C-alpha positions, 0 to 999 in steps of 0.5 A: 891342640897337639902342638900345645901338648908337645910344647909343654912336654918339651918344657918339662923335658927341658926342666928335667934335664936342667935339674939333672945338670944342676944336681951333677954339680952338687957332689957333697955327701950330704946332698947325694940322697936329696939330689937323687930324690930331686932328679927322680921327681923332676924327671917324672913330671914330664914322663907322667905328662907324656903318658897322660897324653897317650892315655888309653882312657879318661881315667888313665889320663886323669891318673897320670896328670895327678901323678905329674902334679904330685911329682911337681910338688915334690920337686919344689919341696926338694929344691927348697931343701937344697936352698935350706942346705946352702944351695943359693945358686941363681939356677936353683932359684930359676928351677924352683920358679919353673917347678912352681909354674909347672905345678900351677899348669898341672893344677889348672888341668886338674881344675878343668877336668873337675869342671868338665866332670861336674857338668 
């Protein structure tokens, strides 16, 4: 099971790195604040997931997973904002799709936690 966690951690790490690289090409003045927010939220997904995997308690795990999920939703929002502002690149489209997939994975983890706590 730890290997599966590691693979998702790696996927999130790769996602964050790809977002940073993509944003480095967006240097327009109007994009500065948006790309800064995007980089913060995108890199926070993996950081919080990693913290969850090293949590001291179930409550700590739950808290970090919820934060990672919120950051994934925020990342998706900022990627959509970039599109509205004219970033029509295929890489942005791929990043938006990946943010959606990460959001769904984290939602599944949340749903599983809820099911287990209801038993």
